[in-house]
N, C-alpha and C positions, 0 to 999 in steps of 0.2 A: 162566793160572790151571787150565785143563783141569778142571773142576768139571762133573760132569753136573748136568743138571736134575733136582732130586731130588723125591721125595715124602713129605714129612714133615710132611704136615697131621695127625700125632696125635703131634707133637711140640711141646713147648713149652720154651723156655728159660727157668730158676730163677735162674741166676747164671753169672758168668765171673769169670775172673782171666785178661787177656790178657798174651800176651808183651810184651816191651818193646823196641819199635821202634828203641830208640837203642842196646841194649847190642849188645856185638860178638858174643856168644854168648847170643841169649835163650833163657830157659826156654822150654818148650812152653806154649802157651795152655790153660786148664783151663775146662771147661763142666759145668755141672750140668744136665739135662735132666728133663722129666716126660714120659714116655711111656704114652699111652692112659690119660691120666688116674689113674695110680696106681704106676706103675713109675719109681722114681728111676734113672737112669744117668749115670754120670761119662765126661767125654770127653777125652782130652788130644789138641791138634793140635801137629804137628810145627811147629819154625819155618819161617817162610814159605810154609807150605802154601796158605793162602788169601788170598795176593795180597799186595801190597806198600802202600804209602803212599797214602793216599786211601781205603780201603777201611774201612767201619765193620764189625769183625769182632764187636762187641756187639749190631748192629741185626738182632733175630730175624727180620725176614722176610726180609732178604737171606742172613743166615746160614744158616736152615734151608731157604730155597726156590732158593738159586744157590751158596753158598760149601760147605756140607759134602754128601756124598752122602746118599742114603736110608740110614736106620738098618736095619741088620739085624735079623730077627725074631730070637725068642728071649730067653731068662731072663737073659742077660749084663746085668751093671752097671758094668763097664769097659772103656771102648775107647779105641783109638788109630787116629787119623786121618793119614795123610801121603800125599805122592805117590807111586804105584805105580812102582817102579825101571824098570820095564820099557816102560811105556804112559805115565807122567808124569802120569795121572788121580789126581784127589784119591779116596781111597778109605780105607774101613776095613781097614788093615792086619791088626788082631786085635781080637778081643772075650772077654772071658773072665766068668768069675761066681767073685769072690771073697769071701769071709767077711770083710767089713768091721768093725771095732774100733766099740766105742759106749761112751756112759757106762756107767761100771760101779756107781757109787754110787747104786743105786736107792731110796734111802730112803724116799720118797713113794709111797703107796697107788695113786694115779692116773696113769695113762698115755691120752694122747691122741695121736692119728694128725695130722701136722703139716698135713695135704691137710683136714682136717676144719675149719680156721679159714676163716672169711670175712670180708669187708670189712676187708680187710687195706691196712693204710698203712703202707709201707717207712720206716724211719726211716735205716738203715742195710742195707747188703746180709744181713746176717743177724739183724737185729732188726725188729720189726713190732708194730704196734698192731693188734689183730685181735679179733674176736668168735668163741666157740664156744657152741653151744648148752646145754653141759653144765656150764659154768664162769662162777662169777662172776653168776649171774643173768643172763647175756645182755648184761651190761655189758663196755666194752672191757678187754682183757687185753693183757700185754706178752708177745712170745714172743721167743726167742732161741736160736739152733739154731749148731752147727758146720758151716757150709758144706762146708768141706773137711777132710779127715781129719787134718791138723795142727793143726788149731782145737781139737782133743777135749781135748788136756790142760787148756785154760782153761776149757773147758765142766766137766769134771770138778772143777777146784778151785773152781769157783762153785757148782756144786752139792753140794759138799761143806760149802761155806761157808753156804749157806743152810740145811743141815740143823742145822748148829751155832747158829746164831741164831733158827732158828724160835720163835717165842713169845716173842722178848726184846724185841720193839718196837726193832727197829734199822733193817731193812730192809724191802720190799715183800713182802708174803704171797706164800709160794710155793705155787703150786696145782697141779703136777704135773710130770712128764717129758713129753717130746715124742717119738714114734717117727718113725721117716723110712719114709713111704709104706706098701707093703705089708711092707718088710723085718721091720718090729717092732723094729729096732735103736734105742735111745735116742740121740738126737743133740741134746737142748737141753732146756729147760725152759718153763714159762709161769709168770708172776706176775700180782698184780694191775697195772692202770694207774693210778697216781696221778696224777690231775688236778689243775690250778691249782697248780703248783708254780714254782719258779725256782730257778737257780743262788745258791748262798751267795756271800756277799760280806763283806769285813772286819767290816762291822757285824753278823754272824751268828757271830762266833767265839765265843761263851758257848755258844749252842746247838749248833755244831757241835762244839766240844770235850766236849761232855755225850754227844752223839752217838757219838764215837768213843771216849770213855771207854767206853761201855756193851760196844762190840766188844772194847776191848782187854782190860776184864774178864774174857772168855773166852779170853784168851790169844791172840786172833787181830789179826794186823796186816792192814790192809787193802791196803797195797802202791801205792795209787793216790790221794793224797789231792787230785787238782785240785779246784777249786771245783765242777766240772758232777758231781761224786759225792755232792754234799751238796744234798739238794732241801730248800728251805724251803716250809712250807706255812703257812697261816695261823696266827695265834698263835704264830709262830716255831718250829714244831714241824719238827724236821729229821729227814730219811729217808736213808740212806747207800743208793747202788747202786752196782753194777759191782764184783764180788768176784772176778774173774778172775785176780787176782794176790794173793787173800787168802791166808794161811796161818798155822798156830801158828808162833809166835817167841820169841825170850827176854825177859825184863822191859826189856833195856836197848834192843832193837830197838823196842819199844814206846813207849818214852820219847824215844826220836830221833824217831820219827813224829810223836807229838805234839809235840814242839817246835817241827817244821817246819810245823806246821798254819796258823800266823798266815800264813806267808808265802806258802802256797799260796792262801791265801783273797784276799791282795793281789795275786795274779798277774793283770796286765791284759790276757795274751794269751787268743787260743782254745783253748790247749793241752789237750786231752782234752773239747772241746765242738765245737759249743756243744751245751748239755745235751739229749738226747733225750726227757727228761722233760719239758721245759716245754711247758705247753701256753697257747695262746693263747685 
């Protein structure tokens, strides 16, 4: 492996997307790091660089202490790690500072730094239940970010959907945009965290149909009507979540989605779930 003992005590692993061990021509491994408590850096690792089978490339102590070389100083935000062609040692082949794209539709007046959230409970790699001193009176909120650049298109779509449904009693309350570390670029959003909910089932069809009807009245197709995107609260009140694939559609497409709703609620698999909103 030829990786030097590194000094990365100031580096924290935030997320990773690993190369496939089974692929004939695997993609690079992708990592997202926090450096010095405020700088976000993206690092791609060439296939085969960190060793073979039996090594946990996602275990932060080994990854940062033994597998990766020391992070170069400077204000770079993208780096590439591979074996030096002459020495065979694992090294940062290059680093660069790139102006990364962010969410463009900044319709809400509030912006908050992702690093200011505390008490994080990870639901998925890019979704957390957290608290923020300036939001929701200190009560739990839900944060959702685009961890990787290619996820921004979904974040843009969902942010826009929340603008359209704001105040319409369809989804959770939108509380603001989330910026990435010191960069200031917007990579996500924060909403209220709705407690004591469950995923909808066949018996909730009428309530779900009414909720979806309110969305359709705005000309918006949800795009993913699996039962875990319909949250049932007490008194059979339904809240719709997950607007990543929501978009303006023709009346015919809206009708087709509504006609397929009952079958989606009867689905017995865990497609689209388990529901991240369900609270114990």
